[in-house]
C-alpha positions in Angstrom: -1.7 36.9 -14.9 -1.4 35.0 -11.7 -5.1 34.0 -11.9 -4.7 32.7 -15.5 -1.6 30.7 -14.5 -3.4 29.4 -11.4 -6.4 28.3 -13.5 -4.1 26.7 -16.1 -2.2 24.8 -13.4 -5.5 23.6 -11.8 -6.7 22.4 -15.2 -3.5 20.6 -15.9 -3.2 19.1 -12.5 -7.0 18.2 -12.5 -6.6 16.5 -15.9 -3.5 14.6 -14.8 -5.4 13.5 -11.6 -8.3 12.5 -13.6 -6.1 10.5 -16.0 -4.3 8.9 -13.0 -7.6 8.0 -11.4 -8.8 6.3 -14.7 -5.5 4.5 -15.0 -5.6 3.3 -11.3 -9.2 2.3 -11.7 -8.3 0.1 -14.7 -5.4 -1.4 -12.8 -7.5 -2.0 -9.7 -10.1 -3.8 -11.8 -7.4 -5.9 -13.4 -6.0 -6.7 -9.9 -9.4 -7.5 -8.5 -10.0 -9.8 -11.5 -6.7 -11.6 -10.7 -7.7 -11.8 -7.0 -11.0 -13.4 -8.1 -9.0 -15.9 -10.2 -6.7 -16.7 -7.3 -9.7 -17.1 -5.0 -11.3 -19.5 -7.5 -8.1 -21.5 -7.8 -7.8 -21.7 -4.0 -11.3 -23.0 -3.8 -10.7 -25.6 -6.5 -7.5 -26.7 -4.8 -9.2 -26.9 -1.4 -12.0 -29.0 -2.8 -9.6 -31.3 -4.5 -7.5 -31.7 -1.3 -10.7 -32.4 0.7 -11.8 -35.0 -1.8 -8.4 -36.6 -1.7 -8.6 -36.8 2.1 -12.0 -38.4 1.9 -10.7 -40.8 -0.6 -7.9 -41.7 1.7 -10.3 -42.3 4.6 -12.5 -44.5 2.3 -9.4 -46.3 1.1 -8.3 -47.1 4.7 -11.8 -48.4 5.5 -11.7 -50.6 2.4 -8.2 -51.7 3.4 -9.5 -53.0 6.7 -12.6 -54.6 5.1 -10.4 -56.5 2.5 -8.0 -57.6 5.2 -10.9 -59.0 7.2 -12.3 -60.8 4.1 -8.9 -62.3 3.4 -8.6 -63.5 7.0 -12.1 -65.1 6.7 -11.5 -66.7 3.3 -7.8 -67.7 3.9 -7.3 -68.1 7.6 -3.5 -67.9 8.3 -1.5 -67.4 11.4 -1.5 -63.8 12.6 1.1 -61.7 10.9 1.8 -64.2 8.0 4.2 -62.6 5.6 2.8 -64.6 2.7 -0.7 -63.3 3.3 0.6 -59.7 3.5 2.4 -60.0 0.2 -0.6 -61.7 -1.4 -2.8 -58.9 -0.2 -0.4 -56.2 -1.5 -0.1 -57.9 -4.9 -3.8 -58.3 -5.4 -4.4 -54.7 -4.3 -1.7 -53.4 -6.5 -3.1 -55.2 -9.5 -6.6 -53.9 -8.8 -5.4 -50.3 -8.5 -3.4 -50.6 -11.7 -6.4 -51.9 -13.6 -8.8 -49.3 -12.2 -6.3 -46.5 -12.9 -5.8 -47.6 -16.5 -9.6 -47.7 -17.0 -10.0 -44.2 -15.5 -7.2 -42.7 -17.7 -8.7 -44.3 -20.8 -12.2 -43.0 -20.0 -10.8 -39.5 -19.3 -8.8 -39.4 -22.6 -11.9 -40.7 -24.5 -14.1 -38.0 -22.9 -11.5 -35.2 -23.7 -11.2 -36.4 -27.3 -15.0 -36.3 -27.7 -15.1 -32.8 -26.3 -12.5 -31.6 -28.7 -14.4 -33.0 -31.6 -17.5 -31.1 -30.4 -19.8 -33.9 -29.7 
């Protein structure tokens, strides 16, 4: 009788262990899938931050180039407040126009993708 009980316990415990292993395997796969998703998201964010940093560097370079061009075209005394406001106004207008065009192009592309073209 002890042998039968022992065998039955081993079977029940073995079955429960096997079910637990299957359950844990599914959970582990699900967690690893999430980890892959997180890793992909981190890569995307890192790339976007690096691109933003490079854009800032390029913007600063253009800032100096435009300032130099303004100084050559419209020579004014060093540190002229009028020239600085003129520069800021022109630059703001240019950025607003470029941003509006980019948003329009992006929306147009998204709309064409939704239509299935």
